[in-house]
N, C-alpha and C positions, 0 to 999 in steps of 0.2 A: 568585509565578509558579506554584508548585505548586497553589495553590488555584484560580487561573485555569484551569490545565490540566484540573483535575477538573471545574470548572463547564462548560468548553467540551466536555469529554468527555460530560457528561450531556446537553448540548444536541445534540451529534452523535447520541447514541442516540435522542433524540426525533425528530430530523430523519430518521434511518433509518426509524423506525416510520412516520412520515408519508409518506415517499417510497415505501416498500414498498406501503403500502395505497392511496395515491392515484395512483401513477404506475407503479411497476415490476410489481406484480401484474397490473394491467389490461393493461400492455404484454405481459406474458408470455402472457396469455390470447389475444392476437392473434398472437404470433410463434412460440410454442413448438409444435413438431410433435407430433401425437398418436401415441402408441405403437400398434403393431398387436397383435392378439391378442384375448383374451376381453374383452368390453366393460367388465365390472366391474373387472378388473385393469388394463385400459387407462386407465380413468378415474382409478384410484388412482395409477398411474404418471404420468399427465399432471399431476395435482395436485402431485405431488412435484417433477416437472420445472419446473413454473411457480414453485414456491417456490425451487428452486435458481437458476432464471433471475433471479428478483428479487434474491436475495442477491448473485449475481455482478454484477448491474447496479449495486448499491450499492457493491460492492468496486471496480468499474471507476471509478465516480464519485470515490471516495476517492483512489485511486492517481493518476488523471489530474489531480485537483485538487492533490495533493501535488507531482507532477512540475512542474506549471505554477508553483506557488508557489516551489519550490526553484530553478527556472531564473531566475525574477524576482529572487530574493534573491541568487543567485550573481552576477548581472550587476552588483550593487552592491559586490561584494567585490573587493579589490585583487589577487587571485591568479588564476592560470590553472591549471585542474585537471590539465592535461597536463605541467606543469612541477613536479616534485616539491618543489623547494626553495621554491616559492611557497606551498605549503600551510602553511609554518611562518614566514611573514613576520611579523616583529615580535612573535613569541610571548614572553610571554602578551599577547594582545589582550583587554583587559578591558571593552571597550565594543562594543555592537552597535547598528546602526541599527534603527529601529522595525520595518521590514519583516522583517529577519532574525530579530528576536526573536519577531515574530508567527508566522513560519514554524516556528520551534522549538517554540513553544507549541502550534501546530496539530498538529505531528507527535506531540508528547506526548499531546495530547487525543485524537488519532486512535487511538492504541494503548490509552489508558485506556478509550475507548468500546468497543474490541474486547474488552477484559476484561469489560465489562458484558454484551456480547452473548453470550459463551460461557457466562456464568453464569445469565443470565435466560432463555435459550432452551433448547430440547431438547439434551441432552448428546449429543455425537457420539463416534465411536470414537477420534478424534485429539484429544480434549479436553486431555489432559495435555501433549501435544506443543505444541499451539497456546498453551496457558496459559504454558508455559515460554518459548516464543518471544516472546510479548507482554511478559512481565516482563523478559527479557533485553534486548529492544529498548528498553524504557523505561529500564532501567539505563544502557544505552549512550548514549541521548539525554540523559538527566539528567547522566551523568558527563562527557560532552563539553561540556555547557553550563556546569556549575559549574567545570570545569577549564580553561576558555577554549580548548578544542579545536574551536571551531565551524567553522573553515576546513576541517578534516579532516571534521567532521560533515557539512557541506554536500556535500563530495565524495562521501562514502558514500551520503548520501540521494539524490544524483543518479544513482548507480549502481544503487540498489535498485528504483526504481519502473518503469523501462521493461519489464523482463521480466515483472513482475506484471501490467502492463497487457495485454501480449500473451497471457498465460495466461488472464486473465479474458475477453478477446475470443474465445479459442479455445473456452472452456467455453460461452460464450453461443452461439457458432456451432453447437456440438454439440447444445445444447438446441433450437435452431431447425431442426435436421435438415440443416444445411449441412456435410456431412462433408468435402468437399474443402477448403472454406475453413477448417474446423477443423484439418485436417492441415497446411495451409500455415501457419496462425498458430502451431500448436504447434511446427513446425520453426523458425519465426522466434523463438519463445520460447526454444527450446533453444540456438540460435545466440546470441541476446542474453544468455542466462544465462551462457554460457561467456565472452563478451566482458566483460560488466559485473561479474558476481559472482566470476569466477575471475581473469581477467587484470586487470580494473580494481581490484578489491580488493587483489590482490597488489601492484599498482603503488602504491596508497596506503600499504600497509604498508611497502613498500620505501622510500617517501619519508621515513620517520622517520630513516633514515640520513643525511639531509641537514639534519636539525634542528640 
């Protein structure tokens, strides 16, 4: 399973490169707004914005795909995410259906590919923060997988992606010059973040008292 995650992570990195070059960069050239000011500086800023637009487009594709896959997998599980005792039904559950296992491997390969990305491309100011985030996430995914905590793992995964999707949409709107839409999406992101990452995660942690 670890080997498959690594292979899928490599494939995702290749897919990212192809998507950026053949789809997202051309789309950025059509949609990204041109900055005002000195023509030379404006061209440089535009090129940078197009790059950021393409990267956020890929991030949006990843998180949207993850959310869809997690929802499909959860529909096959015997628990209800809003009933804390259900997250611990029959623990330890040592078997997973094929879709649930595929989703777990997808999530692991997603973050493995993101480790590739930050090492093989231009280093940014938040390099160490993002690297730590990716490794911690991989440890949590792998830990919940080998420890048979995948019911709880799916609940956490369901809570993670919606806010990230809103944030990516807000950034894309900013690069397109749609400031009002950007503000609205960012407000939705902040509200969703509070509900899912703060209240929702606390609910899942509290559920361990029912185990």
